[in-house]
C-alpha positions in Angstrom: 41.7 -32.8 159.1 38.9 -30.9 157.3 35.3 -32.0 157.3 33.3 -30.9 154.2 29.5 -31.1 154.6 27.4 -31.3 151.5 30.3 -33.0 149.9 28.4 -34.3 146.9 27.0 -30.9 146.0 28.1 -28.4 143.4 30.2 -26.4 145.9 31.1 -29.2 148.3 32.3 -31.6 145.6 34.6 -29.1 144.1 35.9 -28.1 147.6 36.8 -31.8 148.3 38.8 -31.9 145.0 40.6 -28.7 145.8 41.5 -29.7 149.3 42.7 -33.2 148.4 44.8 -31.8 145.5 46.4 -29.6 148.1 47.3 -32.6 150.2 44.7 -32.1 152.9 43.2 -35.0 154.9 39.4 -34.6 154.1 36.3 -36.2 155.4 33.5 -35.8 152.9 30.1 -35.8 154.6 26.8 -36.3 152.9 23.7 -38.4 153.3 24.6 -40.7 150.4 28.1 -41.4 149.1 29.3 -40.2 145.7 32.6 -40.3 143.7 35.5 -39.1 145.7 39.1 -38.2 144.8 42.0 -40.1 146.4 42.7 -38.7 149.9 39.1 -38.2 150.9 37.0 -40.4 153.2 33.3 -40.5 153.1 31.0 -40.5 156.2 27.3 -40.7 155.9 25.6 -38.1 158.1 22.7 -35.6 158.0 23.0 -32.0 159.3 19.2 -32.3 160.0 19.9 -35.2 162.4 22.7 -34.1 164.7 23.0 -37.5 166.3 24.6 -38.7 163.1 27.4 -36.1 163.3 29.8 -37.0 166.1 31.5 -39.9 164.1 31.7 -37.7 161.0 33.4 -34.9 162.9 35.8 -37.1 164.8 39.4 -35.9 164.5 38.5 -32.7 162.6 40.1 -29.3 163.2 38.2 -27.4 160.5 34.6 -27.6 159.2 32.9 -26.4 156.0 29.3 -26.0 156.9 26.1 -25.6 154.9 22.9 -24.0 156.0 20.9 -27.2 156.6 18.8 -28.5 159.4 17.4 -26.4 162.2 20.0 -26.8 165.0 23.1 -24.8 164.2 24.1 -24.4 167.9 23.9 -28.1 168.3 25.9 -28.8 165.2 28.6 -26.3 166.3 28.7 -27.7 169.8 29.4 -31.2 168.5 32.1 -29.8 166.2 33.8 -28.1 169.2 33.6 -31.3 171.3 35.3 -33.1 168.5 38.2 -30.6 168.3 37.1 -28.3 165.4 38.7 -24.9 165.8 37.7 -23.2 162.5 34.4 -23.1 160.6 33.6 -21.7 157.2 29.9 -21.2 156.5 28.4 -20.9 153.0 25.4 -18.7 153.4 23.4 -16.5 151.1 23.6 -12.9 149.8 20.0 -12.6 150.7 20.8 -12.5 154.5 22.2 -9.0 153.9 19.7 -7.8 151.3 16.4 -9.5 152.4 16.8 -10.7 156.0 13.1 -11.5 156.5 13.1 -14.0 153.6 16.5 -15.5 154.6 16.0 -15.7 158.4 17.0 -19.3 158.4 20.4 -18.6 157.0 20.8 -15.6 159.3 20.2 -17.9 162.3 23.2 -20.0 161.1 25.4 -16.9 160.6 24.6 -15.7 164.2 25.3 -19.2 165.6 28.7 -19.3 163.8 29.7 -15.8 165.1 28.7 -16.7 168.6 30.3 -20.2 168.6 33.7 -19.2 170.0 35.3 -20.8 167.0 37.4 -19.1 164.3 35.0 -18.3 161.5 34.5 -17.0 158.0 31.1 -16.5 156.4 30.6 -16.7 152.6 27.5 -15.0 151.3 27.0 -16.5 147.9 25.0 -14.9 145.2 23.0 -17.2 142.9 25.1 -20.1 141.6 25.8 -20.7 137.9 24.9 -24.3 138.6 21.3 -23.4 139.1 21.2 -23.7 135.3 21.3 -27.5 135.8 17.5 -27.2 136.3 17.4 -26.9 132.5 19.3 -30.2 131.8 16.2 -32.2 131.0 14.5 -29.6 128.8 17.6 -28.8 126.9 18.3 -32.5 126.3 14.7 -33.2 125.3 13.8 -30.2 123.1 16.5 -27.6 123.3 14.6 -25.2 125.5 15.3 -23.3 128.8 12.4 -21.9 130.8 12.7 -19.2 133.5 11.0 -15.9 134.5 12.4 -12.4 134.1 14.4 -13.1 131.0 16.0 -9.7 130.7 16.9 -9.1 134.3 20.6 -9.6 135.0 22.3 -10.8 138.1 26.0 -11.5 138.9 25.7 -15.3 139.4 28.8 -17.0 140.7 30.6 -20.2 139.6 30.4 -22.8 142.4 34.0 -23.6 141.8 34.9 -20.0 142.8 32.9 -20.4 146.0 34.8 -23.6 146.7 38.1 -21.9 146.0 37.3 -19.1 148.4 36.2 -21.7 151.0 39.4 -23.6 150.6 41.4 -20.4 151.2 39.4 -19.6 154.3 39.8 -23.1 155.7 43.6 -23.2 155.1 44.8 -19.6 155.6 44.9 -17.2 158.5 43.9 -14.0 156.7 40.2 -14.6 156.5 39.1 -15.0 160.1 36.2 -13.0 161.3 35.4 -11.9 157.7 32.1 -12.0 155.8 32.6 -12.2 152.1 30.1 -11.6 149.4 30.7 -13.8 146.3 29.5 -12.9 142.9 30.5 -13.4 139.3 32.2 -10.8 137.1 29.2 -9.3 135.4 25.4 -9.3 135.1 23.9 -12.3 133.3 20.2 -12.6 132.3 18.4 -15.9 131.8 18.5 -15.3 128.1 22.2 -14.8 128.3 22.6 -18.1 130.2 20.5 -20.0 127.7 22.6 -18.5 124.8 25.9 -19.4 126.6 24.9 -23.0 127.1 23.8 -23.2 123.4 27.2 -21.8 122.4 29.0 -24.4 124.5 26.9 -27.2 123.0 27.3 -25.9 119.4 23.5 -25.8 119.0 21.0 -23.0 119.9 19.0 -23.2 123.1 15.6 -21.5 122.9 14.7 -19.4 125.9 11.0 -19.6 127.0 9.9 -17.0 129.5 7.7 -18.0 132.5 5.3 -15.7 134.3 6.0 -15.0 137.9 3.0 -17.1 138.9 4.2 -20.1 136.8 7.7 -19.9 138.3 6.3 -19.6 141.9 4.0 -22.6 141.4 7.0 -24.7 140.3 9.5 -23.4 143.0 7.1 -23.9 145.9 7.2 -27.7 145.3 10.8 -27.8 146.6 11.5 -24.6 148.5 10.0 -23.0 151.6 7.4 -20.3 150.7 9.3 -17.3 152.2 12.5 -18.3 150.3 10.5 -18.7 147.1 9.0 -15.2 147.4 12.4 -13.8 148.4 14.1 -15.5 145.5 11.5 -14.3 143.0 11.9 -10.7 144.3 15.7 -11.0 143.7 15.2 -12.5 140.3 12.5 -10.0 139.2 13.2 -6.8 141.0 16.8 -7.0 142.3 18.0 -4.3 144.7 21.1 -2.4 143.7 23.1 -4.4 146.2 22.0 -7.6 144.5 23.3 -6.4 141.2 26.6 -5.2 142.6 29.7 -6.9 141.4 31.6 -7.8 144.5 35.4 -7.6 144.6 35.7 -10.4 147.2 36.4 -13.3 144.9 39.3 -11.4 143.3 40.5 -10.2 146.7 40.8 -13.7 148.1 41.9 -15.6 145.0 44.0 -12.9 143.3 42.1 -13.4 140.0 38.8 -12.3 138.6 35.8 -14.6 139.1 34.9 -16.9 136.3 32.2 -15.9 133.8 29.1 -17.9 133.3 30.2 -18.8 129.8 33.3 -20.6 131.3 31.0 -22.6 133.6 28.8 -23.5 130.6 31.8 -24.7 128.6 33.1 -26.8 131.5 29.8 -28.5 132.2 28.4 -28.8 128.6 28.4 -32.5 128.7 25.7 -32.5 131.4 23.3 -30.9 128.8 23.9 -33.3 126.0 
């Protein structure tokens, strides 16, 4: 049985669908229940409160783990006690490029490597689904606001992250590997707004924020070091952060999906 934490999120929800479609027995773990496909069972638990985890992990042999909470060693020890043998961690590209800003995720990576379990680490670039932050403004007045409108990054479809996670959870060829997951090309905020407009059949007007305006907004829901690290990536990306990784294609045998494909698939959310 496979436990998927963050099972109502953009990556976790898709992973649950992939695994159940493949006939796997899945326990979907999240703080609150959400819609689930046939074949999945929900357990309410919180990675930030390890006492809630033993029942959720009961009977599992594999675990999909988010970077959440502050006790990765405790989480992994509970998993081992419950019979988990393999863990796939979804981490961040920033661990490799800006370790000071992404120290929390680095701590989880180190705990996974030292756990004694079979492991695979997925360092995801920025997700296409971050554009869901524009849902309300696009619905209300057809606008999308973000900083650094002409800076491109190879954002990745969360469905591709989920597909790679499913392969790592079910196949033997990915153990002890750290994959960097990106999309197929650089996409700017202006490009993303245009692609959503094309998917909707009506233009979306891009409005550029200043760095200070973006920081003031982001700090309301993200830790300050992560905000500053994220703004640095968005505004002055390192060459490694603009690199198109081959890892999605290596694992899945196909190219990663473009942002425009994600926008077409999710257009209903912006209407």
